[in-house]
N, C-alpha and C positions, 0 to 999 in steps of 0.2 A: 524524553527519557531515552537512555539506552540500557541494555542489559547489563553492563558491568560496572558503570561509573555513576549513574545517577544524575548524568549531565543535562542541564536543560535543553527544550528543543533548539535546534539549530535553525538557522536560514539561509538554506542553500541558494546560492547564485542560479537564477533560471533566466539564461539568455533566451532570446527570442526564437523557439525551435520552428524548424520546419513543420507546417501542418501536415498531420498525417493521423488520420482516423485510426483506431485500435479497437479492432473487435473483441479482443480479450478483456480490455481496460473498461469498454463501454458497458457492459451488464450492469444493472444499477447497483448491485451490491459490490461488484468489484471496483467499479468508480467511486463509490463512497469509501471502501477500504482504502485504496489508494489514496485520495483525498487527507484521509486522516494521517496516512504516513508520510505525506508530502513533506511537513516541515518538522518532522523527528528523526532522530536516527532510528528508533526503533518503539514499538510500542506493543505491551504485553498482550497475548490471546483475550484475557478476560476485559481489558479496557477497550479493546476494539468492539468485542462482544456485546459489552455493556453500552458503548457510545450509539451503537448502530442499531441496538435492540433486536439482537439476532439469536437464535439458538444455536448451541455448540456446533450442531451437525452442518448447519447452514454455513455458518461461518468456516468451518474446518472444510467442508466442500470448496467454497470458493479460493478460499488459499491456496488448496491444492491446486486448482485451475491457475492461479496467478503463480505459482511456485514451478509447476510444470512448464510455464511459458518463460522462466527465468526473470520473471519481473519482481518478485519477492523472495526473501530467503526467510525461511522458518527455523530457528535454531532453540533448543532445550536447554535449560541448566538448572540446577538444585537451586533451592532456597534456603538461605540460611535462616530464616524465620519459621522455617517449617520443620517439625521432627520426625515427619512422615517422607515415605519415597516420592511424594509427588514433585513435579518438575514444573517450573515457569516456563511458557512457550512465548519465545519473543520473536516477532515479526517486524522485517524491514524491506524496504524498497531496495533493489538492487540499483547499482550505475545505470543499467539498461530499463529498469522500471521507473525511474527518475526521467530518463530520456524519454522515453515512449509515452509517460503521462504528460510531460509538458507538450509533446508533438500533438498528443490526442486533445488536450485542452486547447490547443493553438486551434485544431482543426475544428471544434465545437464553437470558438469564437468566430471563426470565418463562416460557419454555418449559419449561426445566430445573427452574423451581420449580413445575410443575403447572399454569400458568396459560396463555391463549391469547395469541399475539402477532397484532397484525394483519399483513397480507401486503399487499404492494405489488400 
C-alpha cells in the first residue's frame, strides 16, 4: 500500500549487494520493521504496530532511530475517512534504507553460511 494511491505492494529488484553489517538495522525491532517495509511502498503506523505487536512508544522510538539514520521516511497526512483532526502516519524505506537493508541481509547470509561479514 502507499499513502496516496492504495497501490498493491511492489516487488523491487534486489540485486546481490555487497555484504555490510548495519548496526542500526540489526536491532531486532528495527530489523523487523525494515523487513515489513522491504516489499511495499509504505505502511501505515498502526499496521506496523499491530503486525509486530508493539506499543506505540516502542515503535515511535525505533522509527525515530531509523529516520535519524535516513533509512526510513515518516510522513503524516489527513484521512478522508476521519471527521477529526487525527492524521495517518506513513512509513517507507528510503533508497538508502533499501540498500542498507539488502547489504545487511547479505551480511547475515554470509554469517549464517559460516563466513565473516564486514561491519560498519
